[in-house]
Each structure stands twice: as C-alpha cells, then as structure tokens.
mmCIF file of the C-alpha atoms, coordinates in Angstrom:
data_MODEL
# 
_entry.id   MODEL 
# 
loop_
_atom_site.group_PDB 
_atom_site.id 
_atom_site.type_symbol 
_atom_site.label_atom_id 
_atom_site.label_alt_id 
_atom_site.label_comp_id 
_atom_site.label_asym_id 
_atom_site.label_entity_id 
_atom_site.label_seq_id 
_atom_site.pdbx_PDB_ins_code 
_atom_site.Cartn_x 
_atom_site.Cartn_y 
_atom_site.Cartn_z 
_atom_site.occupancy 
_atom_site.B_iso_or_equiv 
_atom_site.pdbx_formal_charge 
_atom_site.auth_seq_id 
_atom_site.auth_comp_id 
_atom_site.auth_asym_id 
_atom_site.auth_atom_id 
_atom_site.pdbx_PDB_model_num 
ATOM 1   C CA . UNK A 1 1   ? 0.720  -116.557 170.657 1.00 0.00 ? 1   UNK A CA 1 
ATOM 2   C CA . UNK A 1 2   ? 0.087  -119.804 168.348 1.00 0.00 ? 2   UNK A CA 1 
ATOM 3   C CA . UNK A 1 3   ? 2.105  -119.641 164.789 1.00 0.00 ? 3   UNK A CA 1 
ATOM 4   C CA . UNK A 1 4   ? 1.956  -122.280 162.637 1.00 0.00 ? 4   UNK A CA 1 
ATOM 5   C CA . UNK A 1 5   ? 3.860  -123.484 159.374 1.00 0.00 ? 5   UNK A CA 1 
ATOM 6   C CA . UNK A 1 6   ? 5.827  -120.104 158.775 1.00 0.00 ? 6   UNK A CA 1 
ATOM 7   C CA . UNK A 1 7   ? 7.491  -120.466 155.598 1.00 0.00 ? 7   UNK A CA 1 
ATOM 8   C CA . UNK A 1 8   ? 7.888  -116.245 154.855 1.00 0.00 ? 8   UNK A CA 1 
ATOM 9   C CA . UNK A 1 9   ? 8.521  -113.676 157.116 1.00 0.00 ? 9   UNK A CA 1 
ATOM 10  C CA . UNK A 1 10  ? 7.451  -110.077 155.893 1.00 0.00 ? 10  UNK A CA 1 
ATOM 11  C CA . UNK A 1 11  ? 8.857  -107.309 158.199 1.00 0.00 ? 11  UNK A CA 1 
ATOM 12  C CA . UNK A 1 12  ? 7.909  -103.410 158.583 1.00 0.00 ? 12  UNK A CA 1 
ATOM 13  C CA . UNK A 1 13  ? 10.653 -101.244 158.481 1.00 0.00 ? 13  UNK A CA 1 
ATOM 14  C CA . UNK A 1 14  ? 10.610 -98.262  160.832 1.00 0.00 ? 14  UNK A CA 1 
ATOM 15  C CA . UNK A 1 15  ? 10.221 -99.837  164.365 1.00 0.00 ? 15  UNK A CA 1 
ATOM 16  C CA . UNK A 1 16  ? 11.220 -103.483 163.559 1.00 0.00 ? 16  UNK A CA 1 
ATOM 17  C CA . UNK A 1 17  ? 14.560 -102.787 161.362 1.00 0.00 ? 17  UNK A CA 1 
ATOM 18  C CA . UNK A 1 18  ? 15.276 -99.526  162.148 1.00 0.00 ? 18  UNK A CA 1 
ATOM 19  C CA . UNK A 1 19  ? 14.952 -97.755  165.882 1.00 0.00 ? 19  UNK A CA 1 
ATOM 20  C CA . UNK A 1 20  ? 13.231 -94.563  165.333 1.00 0.00 ? 20  UNK A CA 1 
ATOM 21  C CA . UNK A 1 21  ? 11.930 -91.401  167.137 1.00 0.00 ? 21  UNK A CA 1 
ATOM 22  C CA . UNK A 1 22  ? 9.248  -89.264  165.243 1.00 0.00 ? 22  UNK A CA 1 
ATOM 23  C CA . UNK A 1 23  ? 8.831  -86.374  167.655 1.00 0.00 ? 23  UNK A CA 1 
ATOM 24  C CA . UNK A 1 24  ? 12.293 -85.735  166.880 1.00 0.00 ? 24  UNK A CA 1 
ATOM 25  C CA . UNK A 1 25  ? 11.645 -84.727  163.282 1.00 0.00 ? 25  UNK A CA 1 
ATOM 26  C CA . UNK A 1 26  ? 8.581  -82.815  164.607 1.00 0.00 ? 26  UNK A CA 1 
ATOM 27  C CA . UNK A 1 27  ? 10.700 -80.965  166.870 1.00 0.00 ? 27  UNK A CA 1 
ATOM 28  C CA . UNK A 1 28  ? 13.391 -80.275  164.312 1.00 0.00 ? 28  UNK A CA 1 
ATOM 29  C CA . UNK A 1 29  ? 10.733 -79.120  161.848 1.00 0.00 ? 29  UNK A CA 1 
ATOM 30  C CA . UNK A 1 30  ? 9.331  -76.712  164.782 1.00 0.00 ? 30  UNK A CA 1 
ATOM 31  C CA . UNK A 1 31  ? 12.441 -75.517  165.605 1.00 0.00 ? 31  UNK A CA 1 
ATOM 32  C CA . UNK A 1 32  ? 13.323 -73.731  162.135 1.00 0.00 ? 32  UNK A CA 1 
ATOM 33  C CA . UNK A 1 33  ? 9.235  -72.911  160.771 1.00 0.00 ? 33  UNK A CA 1 
ATOM 34  C CA . UNK A 1 34  ? 7.271  -69.873  162.203 1.00 0.00 ? 34  UNK A CA 1 
ATOM 35  C CA . UNK A 1 35  ? 4.572  -69.853  165.148 1.00 0.00 ? 35  UNK A CA 1 
ATOM 36  C CA . UNK A 1 36  ? 2.168  -70.017  162.261 1.00 0.00 ? 36  UNK A CA 1 
ATOM 37  C CA . UNK A 1 37  ? 3.149  -73.108  160.690 1.00 0.00 ? 37  UNK A CA 1 
ATOM 38  C CA . UNK A 1 38  ? 3.629  -75.115  164.578 1.00 0.00 ? 38  UNK A CA 1 
ATOM 39  C CA . UNK A 1 39  ? -0.070 -76.605  164.488 1.00 0.00 ? 39  UNK A CA 1 
ATOM 40  C CA . UNK A 1 40  ? 0.737  -77.584  161.135 1.00 0.00 ? 40  UNK A CA 1 
ATOM 41  C CA . UNK A 1 41  ? 4.276  -79.540  162.152 1.00 0.00 ? 41  UNK A CA 1 
ATOM 42  C CA . UNK A 1 42  ? 2.552  -81.215  165.422 1.00 0.00 ? 42  UNK A CA 1 
ATOM 43  C CA . UNK A 1 43  ? 0.020  -83.385  163.263 1.00 0.00 ? 43  UNK A CA 1 
ATOM 44  C CA . UNK A 1 44  ? 2.553  -83.664  160.223 1.00 0.00 ? 44  UNK A CA 1 
ATOM 45  C CA . UNK A 1 45  ? 2.703  -87.506  160.125 1.00 0.00 ? 45  UNK A CA 1 
ATOM 46  C CA . UNK A 1 46  ? -1.127 -87.765  159.563 1.00 0.00 ? 46  UNK A CA 1 
ATOM 47  C CA . UNK A 1 47  ? -0.968 -84.788  157.051 1.00 0.00 ? 47  UNK A CA 1 
ATOM 48  C CA . UNK A 1 48  ? -1.919 -84.722  153.274 1.00 0.00 ? 48  UNK A CA 1 
ATOM 49  C CA . UNK A 1 49  ? 1.399  -83.680  152.279 1.00 0.00 ? 49  UNK A CA 1 
ATOM 50  C CA . UNK A 1 50  ? 3.095  -86.905  154.235 1.00 0.00 ? 50  UNK A CA 1 
ATOM 51  C CA . UNK A 1 51  ? 0.244  -89.159  152.644 1.00 0.00 ? 51  UNK A CA 1 
ATOM 52  C CA . UNK A 1 52  ? 0.946  -87.915  149.244 1.00 0.00 ? 52  UNK A CA 1 
ATOM 53  C CA . UNK A 1 53  ? 4.869  -88.173  149.780 1.00 0.00 ? 53  UNK A CA 1 
ATOM 54  C CA . UNK A 1 54  ? 4.564  -91.522  150.863 1.00 0.00 ? 54  UNK A CA 1 
ATOM 55  C CA . UNK A 1 55  ? 2.194  -93.040  148.206 1.00 0.00 ? 55  UNK A CA 1 
ATOM 56  C CA . UNK A 1 56  ? 4.634  -91.192  145.663 1.00 0.00 ? 56  UNK A CA 1 
ATOM 57  C CA . UNK A 1 57  ? 2.427  -89.217  144.413 1.00 0.00 ? 57  UNK A CA 1 
ATOM 58  C CA . UNK A 1 58  ? 5.023  -86.017  144.859 1.00 0.00 ? 58  UNK A CA 1 
ATOM 59  C CA . UNK A 1 59  ? 8.570  -86.465  144.110 1.00 0.00 ? 59  UNK A CA 1 
ATOM 60  C CA . UNK A 1 60  ? 11.010 -85.487  146.910 1.00 0.00 ? 60  UNK A CA 1 
ATOM 61  C CA . UNK A 1 61  ? 11.880 -81.944  145.226 1.00 0.00 ? 61  UNK A CA 1 
ATOM 62  C CA . UNK A 1 62  ? 7.944  -81.444  144.870 1.00 0.00 ? 62  UNK A CA 1 
ATOM 63  C CA . UNK A 1 63  ? 7.742  -82.000  148.881 1.00 0.00 ? 63  UNK A CA 1 
ATOM 64  C CA . UNK A 1 64  ? 10.636 -79.659  149.568 1.00 0.00 ? 64  UNK A CA 1 
ATOM 65  C CA . UNK A 1 65  ? 9.199  -77.314  148.257 1.00 0.00 ? 65  UNK A CA 1 
ATOM 66  C CA . UNK A 1 66  ? 5.888  -77.668  149.630 1.00 0.00 ? 66  UNK A CA 1 
ATOM 67  C CA . UNK A 1 67  ? 8.124  -77.657  152.720 1.00 0.00 ? 67  UNK A CA 1 
ATOM 68  C CA . UNK A 1 68  ? 9.345  -74.183  152.025 1.00 0.00 ? 68  UNK A CA 1 
ATOM 69  C CA . UNK A 1 69  ? 6.130  -72.732  151.310 1.00 0.00 ? 69  UNK A CA 1 
ATOM 70  C CA . UNK A 1 70  ? 5.487  -73.524  155.163 1.00 0.00 ? 70  UNK A CA 1 
ATOM 71  C CA . UNK A 1 71  ? 8.314  -71.309  155.851 1.00 0.00 ? 71  UNK A CA 1 
ATOM 72  C CA . UNK A 1 72  ? 11.653 -73.177  155.097 1.00 0.00 ? 72  UNK A CA 1 
ATOM 73  C CA . UNK A 1 73  ? 12.509 -71.223  152.037 1.00 0.00 ? 73  UNK A CA 1 
ATOM 74  C CA . UNK A 1 74  ? 15.839 -70.417  153.211 1.00 0.00 ? 74  UNK A CA 1 
ATOM 75  C CA . UNK A 1 75  ? 16.985 -74.321  153.506 1.00 0.00 ? 75  UNK A CA 1 
ATOM 76  C CA . UNK A 1 76  ? 18.950 -76.251  150.992 1.00 0.00 ? 76  UNK A CA 1 
ATOM 77  C CA . UNK A 1 77  ? 17.861 -79.463  150.009 1.00 0.00 ? 77  UNK A CA 1 
ATOM 78  C CA . UNK A 1 78  ? 20.410 -80.983  152.259 1.00 0.00 ? 78  UNK A CA 1 
ATOM 79  C CA . UNK A 1 79  ? 19.209 -79.102  154.946 1.00 0.00 ? 79  UNK A CA 1 
ATOM 80  C CA . UNK A 1 80  ? 15.772 -80.260  154.356 1.00 0.00 ? 80  UNK A CA 1 
ATOM 81  C CA . UNK A 1 81  ? 16.534 -83.903  154.153 1.00 0.00 ? 81  UNK A CA 1 
ATOM 82  C CA . UNK A 1 82  ? 18.885 -83.718  157.492 1.00 0.00 ? 82  UNK A CA 1 
ATOM 83  C CA . UNK A 1 83  ? 16.099 -82.367  159.321 1.00 0.00 ? 83  UNK A CA 1 
ATOM 84  C CA . UNK A 1 84  ? 13.377 -84.927  157.901 1.00 0.00 ? 84  UNK A CA 1 
ATOM 85  C CA . UNK A 1 85  ? 15.947 -87.735  158.701 1.00 0.00 ? 85  UNK A CA 1 
ATOM 86  C CA . UNK A 1 86  ? 15.913 -86.812  162.279 1.00 0.00 ? 86  UNK A CA 1 
ATOM 87  C CA . UNK A 1 87  ? 13.749 -89.492  163.352 1.00 0.00 ? 87  UNK A CA 1 
ATOM 88  C CA . UNK A 1 88  ? 16.236 -92.094  162.080 1.00 0.00 ? 88  UNK A CA 1 
ATOM 89  C CA . UNK A 1 89  ? 18.173 -93.887  164.798 1.00 0.00 ? 89  UNK A CA 1 
ATOM 90  C CA . UNK A 1 90  ? 20.342 -96.787  165.062 1.00 0.00 ? 90  UNK A CA 1 
ATOM 91  C CA . UNK A 1 91  ? 19.844 -100.015 163.041 1.00 0.00 ? 91  UNK A CA 1 
ATOM 92  C CA . UNK A 1 92  ? 21.238 -102.298 165.793 1.00 0.00 ? 92  UNK A CA 1 
ATOM 93  C CA . UNK A 1 93  ? 24.354 -105.071 164.642 1.00 0.00 ? 93  UNK A CA 1 
ATOM 94  C CA . UNK A 1 94  ? 22.189 -108.123 165.939 1.00 0.00 ? 94  UNK A CA 1 
ATOM 95  C CA . UNK A 1 95  ? 19.119 -107.192 164.201 1.00 0.00 ? 95  UNK A CA 1 
ATOM 96  C CA . UNK A 1 96  ? 20.898 -107.245 161.433 1.00 0.00 ? 96  UNK A CA 1 
ATOM 97  C CA . UNK A 1 97  ? 22.257 -110.681 161.912 1.00 0.00 ? 97  UNK A CA 1 
ATOM 98  C CA . UNK A 1 98  ? 19.003 -111.966 163.220 1.00 0.00 ? 98  UNK A CA 1 
ATOM 99  C CA . UNK A 1 99  ? 17.658 -111.219 159.635 1.00 0.00 ? 99  UNK A CA 1 
ATOM 100 C CA . UNK A 1 100 ? 20.525 -112.667 157.474 1.00 0.00 ? 100 UNK A CA 1 
ATOM 101 C CA . UNK A 1 101 ? 20.285 -115.792 159.492 1.00 0.00 ? 101 UNK A CA 1 
ATOM 102 C CA . UNK A 1 102 ? 16.690 -116.146 159.241 1.00 0.00 ? 102 UNK A CA 1 
ATOM 103 C CA . UNK A 1 103 ? 17.240 -115.286 155.377 1.00 0.00 ? 103 UNK A CA 1 
ATOM 104 C CA . UNK A 1 104 ? 19.035 -118.701 155.351 1.00 0.00 ? 104 UNK A CA 1 
ATOM 105 C CA . UNK A 1 105 ? 16.225 -120.720 155.123 1.00 0.00 ? 105 UNK A CA 1 
ATOM 106 C CA . UNK A 1 106 ? 12.864 -118.795 154.831 1.00 0.00 ? 106 UNK A CA 1 
ATOM 107 C CA . UNK A 1 107 ? 11.820 -115.908 152.272 1.00 0.00 ? 107 UNK A CA 1 
ATOM 108 C CA . UNK A 1 108 ? 12.166 -112.358 153.794 1.00 0.00 ? 108 UNK A CA 1 
ATOM 109 C CA . UNK A 1 109 ? 9.917  -109.608 152.330 1.00 0.00 ? 109 UNK A CA 1 
ATOM 110 C CA . UNK A 1 110 ? 9.505  -105.846 153.572 1.00 0.00 ? 110 UNK A CA 1 
ATOM 111 C CA . UNK A 1 111 ? 6.594  -104.245 153.545 1.00 0.00 ? 111 UNK A CA 1 
ATOM 112 C CA . UNK A 1 112 ? 6.797  -100.362 154.957 1.00 0.00 ? 112 UNK A CA 1 
ATOM 113 C CA . UNK A 1 113 ? 4.929  -96.997  154.539 1.00 0.00 ? 113 UNK A CA 1 
ATOM 114 C CA . UNK A 1 114 ? 8.119  -94.917  153.549 1.00 0.00 ? 114 UNK A CA 1 
ATOM 115 C CA . UNK A 1 115 ? 9.483  -92.300  151.138 1.00 0.00 ? 115 UNK A CA 1 
ATOM 116 C CA . UNK A 1 116 ? 12.447 -91.978  148.864 1.00 0.00 ? 116 UNK A CA 1 
ATOM 117 C CA . UNK A 1 117 ? 14.299 -89.299  151.388 1.00 0.00 ? 117 UNK A CA 1 
ATOM 118 C CA . UNK A 1 118 ? 14.520 -91.525  154.335 1.00 0.00 ? 118 UNK A CA 1 
ATOM 119 C CA . UNK A 1 119 ? 15.090 -94.968  152.793 1.00 0.00 ? 119 UNK A CA 1 
ATOM 120 C CA . UNK A 1 120 ? 17.822 -93.768  150.764 1.00 0.00 ? 120 UNK A CA 1 
ATOM 121 C CA . UNK A 1 121 ? 19.217 -92.548  153.940 1.00 0.00 ? 121 UNK A CA 1 
ATOM 122 C CA . UNK A 1 122 ? 18.657 -95.705  155.536 1.00 0.00 ? 122 UNK A CA 1 
ATOM 123 C CA . UNK A 1 123 ? 20.169 -97.809  152.886 1.00 0.00 ? 123 UNK A CA 1 
ATOM 124 C CA . UNK A 1 124 ? 23.347 -95.256  153.337 1.00 0.00 ? 124 UNK A CA 1 
ATOM 125 C CA . UNK A 1 125 ? 23.607 -96.156  157.072 1.00 0.00 ? 125 UNK A CA 1 
ATOM 126 C CA . UNK A 1 126 ? 23.235 -99.889  155.951 1.00 0.00 ? 126 UNK A CA 1 
ATOM 127 C CA . UNK A 1 127 ? 25.828 -99.624  153.870 1.00 0.00 ? 127 UNK A CA 1 
ATOM 128 C CA . UNK A 1 128 ? 28.518 -97.334  156.006 1.00 0.00 ? 128 UNK A CA 1 
ATOM 129 C CA . UNK A 1 129 ? 27.758 -99.439  159.200 1.00 0.00 ? 129 UNK A CA 1 
ATOM 130 C CA . UNK A 1 130 ? 27.288 -103.012 158.162 1.00 0.00 ? 130 UNK A CA 1 
ATOM 131 C CA . UNK A 1 131 ? 28.561 -103.318 155.120 1.00 0.00 ? 131 UNK A CA 1 
ATOM 132 C CA . UNK A 1 132 ? 25.777 -104.315 153.413 1.00 0.00 ? 132 UNK A CA 1 
ATOM 133 C CA . UNK A 1 133 ? 24.704 -102.858 149.846 1.00 0.00 ? 133 UNK A CA 1 
ATOM 134 C CA . UNK A 1 134 ? 20.958 -102.600 150.157 1.00 0.00 ? 134 UNK A CA 1 
ATOM 135 C CA . UNK A 1 135 ? 17.957 -104.451 151.537 1.00 0.00 ? 135 UNK A CA 1 
ATOM 136 C CA . UNK A 1 136 ? 17.617 -106.656 148.262 1.00 0.00 ? 136 UNK A CA 1 
ATOM 137 C CA . UNK A 1 137 ? 21.089 -108.461 149.965 1.00 0.00 ? 137 UNK A CA 1 
ATOM 138 C CA . UNK A 1 138 ? 18.550 -110.006 152.612 1.00 0.00 ? 138 UNK A CA 1 
ATOM 139 C CA . UNK A 1 139 ? 15.061 -109.647 151.389 1.00 0.00 ? 139 UNK A CA 1 
ATOM 140 C CA . UNK A 1 140 ? 13.270 -111.665 148.578 1.00 0.00 ? 140 UNK A CA 1 
ATOM 141 C CA . UNK A 1 141 ? 11.446 -108.470 147.499 1.00 0.00 ? 141 UNK A CA 1 
ATOM 142 C CA . UNK A 1 142 ? 11.111 -105.105 149.133 1.00 0.00 ? 142 UNK A CA 1 
ATOM 143 C CA . UNK A 1 143 ? 7.325  -103.471 148.972 1.00 0.00 ? 143 UNK A CA 1 
ATOM 144 C CA . UNK A 1 144 ? 7.910  -100.057 149.462 1.00 0.00 ? 144 UNK A CA 1 
ATOM 145 C CA . UNK A 1 145 ? 4.390  -97.441  149.652 1.00 0.00 ? 145 UNK A CA 1 
ATOM 146 C CA . UNK A 1 146 ? 6.105  -94.740  147.552 1.00 0.00 ? 146 UNK A CA 1 
ATOM 147 C CA . UNK A 1 147 ? 6.618  -97.369  144.593 1.00 0.00 ? 147 UNK A CA 1 
ATOM 148 C CA . UNK A 1 148 ? 3.183  -99.093  145.421 1.00 0.00 ? 148 UNK A CA 1 
ATOM 149 C CA . UNK A 1 149 ? 0.750  -96.239  145.390 1.00 0.00 ? 149 UNK A CA 1 
ATOM 150 C CA . UNK A 1 150 ? -0.727 -97.543  148.302 1.00 0.00 ? 150 UNK A CA 1 
ATOM 151 C CA . UNK A 1 151 ? -0.020 -97.389  152.338 1.00 0.00 ? 151 UNK A CA 1 
ATOM 152 C CA . UNK A 1 152 ? -0.808 -99.506  155.392 1.00 0.00 ? 152 UNK A CA 1 
ATOM 153 C CA . UNK A 1 153 ? -3.346 -100.187 156.597 1.00 0.00 ? 153 UNK A CA 1 
ATOM 154 C CA . UNK A 1 154 ? -5.574 -100.461 153.627 1.00 0.00 ? 154 UNK A CA 1 
ATOM 155 C CA . UNK A 1 155 ? -6.112 -104.086 152.692 1.00 0.00 ? 155 UNK A CA 1 
ATOM 156 C CA . UNK A 1 156 ? -5.182 -103.705 148.968 1.00 0.00 ? 156 UNK A CA 1 
ATOM 157 C CA . UNK A 1 157 ? -1.917 -103.487 150.199 1.00 0.00 ? 157 UNK A CA 1 
ATOM 158 C CA . UNK A 1 158 ? -1.267 -106.509 151.948 1.00 0.00 ? 158 UNK A CA 1 
ATOM 159 C CA . UNK A 1 159 ? -3.238 -108.288 148.896 1.00 0.00 ? 159 UNK A CA 1 
ATOM 160 C CA . UNK A 1 160 ? -1.103 -106.876 146.485 1.00 0.00 ? 160 UNK A CA 1 
ATOM 161 C CA . UNK A 1 161 ? 2.214  -108.133 148.399 1.00 0.00 ? 161 UNK A CA 1 
ATOM 162 C CA . UNK A 1 162 ? 0.998  -111.670 148.287 1.00 0.00 ? 162 UNK A CA 1 
ATOM 163 C CA . UNK A 1 163 ? 0.006  -111.547 144.629 1.00 0.00 ? 163 UNK A CA 1 
ATOM 164 C CA . UNK A 1 164 ? 2.815  -110.271 143.660 1.00 0.00 ? 164 UNK A CA 1 
ATOM 165 C CA . UNK A 1 165 ? 5.329  -112.802 146.142 1.00 0.00 ? 165 UNK A CA 1 
ATOM 166 C CA . UNK A 1 166 ? 3.065  -115.730 145.248 1.00 0.00 ? 166 UNK A CA 1 
ATOM 167 C CA . UNK A 1 167 ? 2.548  -116.140 149.110 1.00 0.00 ? 167 UNK A CA 1 
ATOM 168 C CA . UNK A 1 168 ? 0.356  -117.217 151.324 1.00 0.00 ? 168 UNK A CA 1 
ATOM 169 C CA . UNK A 1 169 ? -1.125 -115.317 153.870 1.00 0.00 ? 169 UNK A CA 1 
ATOM 170 C CA . UNK A 1 170 ? -1.845 -117.506 156.596 1.00 0.00 ? 170 UNK A CA 1 
ATOM 171 C CA . UNK A 1 171 ? 1.888  -119.145 155.491 1.00 0.00 ? 171 UNK A CA 1 
ATOM 172 C CA . UNK A 1 172 ? 3.119  -116.006 156.381 1.00 0.00 ? 172 UNK A CA 1 
ATOM 173 C CA . UNK A 1 173 ? 4.325  -113.853 159.792 1.00 0.00 ? 173 UNK A CA 1 
ATOM 174 C CA . UNK A 1 174 ? 3.931  -110.521 159.442 1.00 0.00 ? 174 UNK A CA 1 
ATOM 175 C CA . UNK A 1 175 ? 5.645  -108.201 162.218 1.00 0.00 ? 175 UNK A CA 1 
ATOM 176 C CA . UNK A 1 176 ? 4.906  -104.569 162.411 1.00 0.00 ? 176 UNK A CA 1 
ATOM 177 C CA . UNK A 1 177 ? 4.884  -102.049 165.389 1.00 0.00 ? 177 UNK A CA 1 
ATOM 178 C CA . UNK A 1 178 ? 1.534  -100.572 164.581 1.00 0.00 ? 178 UNK A CA 1 
ATOM 179 C CA . UNK A 1 179 ? -1.593 -101.889 165.979 1.00 0.00 ? 179 UNK A CA 1 
ATOM 180 C CA . UNK A 1 180 ? -3.497 -100.740 163.553 1.00 0.00 ? 180 UNK A CA 1 
ATOM 181 C CA . UNK A 1 181 ? -1.503 -102.089 160.440 1.00 0.00 ? 181 UNK A CA 1 
ATOM 182 C CA . UNK A 1 182 ? -1.411 -105.654 162.480 1.00 0.00 ? 182 UNK A CA 1 
ATOM 183 C CA . UNK A 1 183 ? -5.075 -105.709 162.069 1.00 0.00 ? 183 UNK A CA 1 
ATOM 184 C CA . UNK A 1 184 ? -5.287 -105.107 158.982 1.00 0.00 ? 184 UNK A CA 1 
ATOM 185 C CA . UNK A 1 185 ? -3.525 -107.981 157.556 1.00 0.00 ? 185 UNK A CA 1 
ATOM 186 C CA . UNK A 1 186 ? -4.801 -110.150 160.220 1.00 0.00 ? 186 UNK A CA 1 
ATOM 187 C CA . UNK A 1 187 ? -8.347 -109.206 158.469 1.00 0.00 ? 187 UNK A CA 1 
ATOM 188 C CA . UNK A 1 188 ? -6.534 -110.422 155.287 1.00 0.00 ? 188 UNK A CA 1 
ATOM 189 C CA . UNK A 1 189 ? -5.023 -113.784 156.479 1.00 0.00 ? 189 UNK A CA 1 
ATOM 190 C CA . UNK A 1 190 ? -1.763 -113.442 157.402 1.00 0.00 ? 190 UNK A CA 1 
ATOM 191 C CA . UNK A 1 191 ? -0.479 -114.744 161.135 1.00 0.00 ? 191 UNK A CA 1 
ATOM 192 C CA . UNK A 1 192 ? 0.774  -111.906 162.469 1.00 0.00 ? 192 UNK A CA 1 
ATOM 193 C CA . UNK A 1 193 ? 2.598  -110.347 165.450 1.00 0.00 ? 193 UNK A CA 1 
ATOM 194 C CA . UNK A 1 194 ? 2.641  -106.713 167.188 1.00 0.00 ? 194 UNK A CA 1 
ATOM 195 C CA . UNK A 1 195 ? 5.987  -105.772 168.155 1.00 0.00 ? 195 UNK A CA 1 
ATOM 196 C CA . UNK A 1 196 ? 5.816  -103.310 170.972 1.00 0.00 ? 196 UNK A CA 1 
ATOM 197 C CA . UNK A 1 197 ? 9.528  -103.640 171.746 1.00 0.00 ? 197 UNK A CA 1 
ATOM 198 C CA . UNK A 1 198 ? 12.091 -104.239 169.478 1.00 0.00 ? 198 UNK A CA 1 
ATOM 199 C CA . UNK A 1 199 ? 13.858 -106.821 171.813 1.00 0.00 ? 199 UNK A CA 1 
ATOM 200 C CA . UNK A 1 200 ? 11.052 -109.372 171.379 1.00 0.00 ? 200 UNK A CA 1 
ATOM 201 C CA . UNK A 1 201 ? 12.179 -109.757 167.682 1.00 0.00 ? 201 UNK A CA 1 
ATOM 202 C CA . UNK A 1 202 ? 14.990 -112.482 168.373 1.00 0.00 ? 202 UNK A CA 1 
ATOM 203 C CA . UNK A 1 203 ? 12.401 -114.557 170.687 1.00 0.00 ? 203 UNK A CA 1 
ATOM 204 C CA . UNK A 1 204 ? 9.689  -114.410 168.476 1.00 0.00 ? 204 UNK A CA 1 
ATOM 205 C CA . UNK A 1 205 ? 11.761 -115.683 165.070 1.00 0.00 ? 205 UNK A CA 1 
ATOM 206 C CA . UNK A 1 206 ? 13.065 -118.502 167.387 1.00 0.00 ? 206 UNK A CA 1 
ATOM 207 C CA . UNK A 1 207 ? 9.217  -119.349 168.126 1.00 0.00 ? 207 UNK A CA 1 
ATOM 208 C CA . UNK A 1 208 ? 8.689  -118.968 164.746 1.00 0.00 ? 208 UNK A CA 1 
ATOM 209 C CA . UNK A 1 209 ? 10.917 -121.427 163.132 1.00 0.00 ? 209 UNK A CA 1 
ATOM 210 C CA . UNK A 1 210 ? 10.605 -123.912 166.054 1.00 0.00 ? 210 UNK A CA 1 
# 
C-alpha cells in the first residue's frame, strides 16, 4: 500500500463507521412475510424497490407501502422501520474518537448508499450514544445517495463528490468495505482502501497521516 499527499478522507458509512449485518434484516423481513415473498426478500438488497429508495426516487412512505404489498399490510410505520433497521449495529466509541481526531487537521467527507429511514436511525444513535448532534458535526459534507439521485459504484457519483466538494480525487483517500465501490473510485482517480475489517481503520489512518 502506498498513499501519498492525502489531504481529504472520504468515508463510506455502513461497514466502515457503523457496523452492519444485512442478513439480520433479511431474516427479520422473512419472519413476517408469507412464503410467496421469500424469494423476493432473499434478493431484496438487489431489488428495484431498494434501488429506487436509495436513489431518493420514492419517499419513505412509498417505500413502506410497497413493503406492505409484499405482505406487511398489518404492520405500522414504526413496526416496518424497526424491521428495516435490524441490520444496524454499533458505532464503536473508538471509531468516533478517531474521526473526531482526524477532522482536526483534514477535511472529512462521507459518501454512502443509504436511505432516510436508516440514516435518521444512525444519527439518532450517534446523538444518544455519543452526544453528537449529527455527522455534520464531524464531516465537512455528507454525500448521501438518496439526496444525490445516484449510487455507488456509478462513476458519476465519485465525480460529483469531487466537483461539489472542490477536491482532487488524487489527494483524497476513499475508504469503503465493498470492493466494487473501491474499484470504481480508483478508476476515477481516487486513492482507495478496501476496508475488509473495521479494525484496520486506525492503522490505515495513522499510515495515511504519516
């Protein structure tokens, strides 16, 4: 690994800042849905519904209603949100401290494929467990797929980040847990790191700052 002249850090959210377990949400949905919907749920995170929601093409209310058509008709909004948020785990305290320390001397940005229900819940936990009002208290800017109308690994999303943040990709380290997203960012010119285990994060940042 060779990193040079890092001025900016661009972080993914799920699997990098907050721990996630996608199968937990799949199992939670399957437990409430009829057998006829099981195949749909098993591939839900590759579905058109999920894609449209993370691009911001549909609202949270429309997303819930489409889930109800699959067989969740008896559930309240709060019930559906609880099922949908099952995959969200912890934001470790040491990870938050690491970001805060890094932000003292570098510009930090977030680039996440996410949706309003998940993001609101993550920020609620950030406030409740770490007394931080929101990620905007740490990051220079948040680039969220549902606000941008595009998702990783599309080249345009990485180009848009560079343009809107007025940063150079070659001076920016992009950190993501998905290899396909890393490869796409590298093709646009970013320095990249594939985070296969969150425990690598502290060592990576120390190396990048040296």
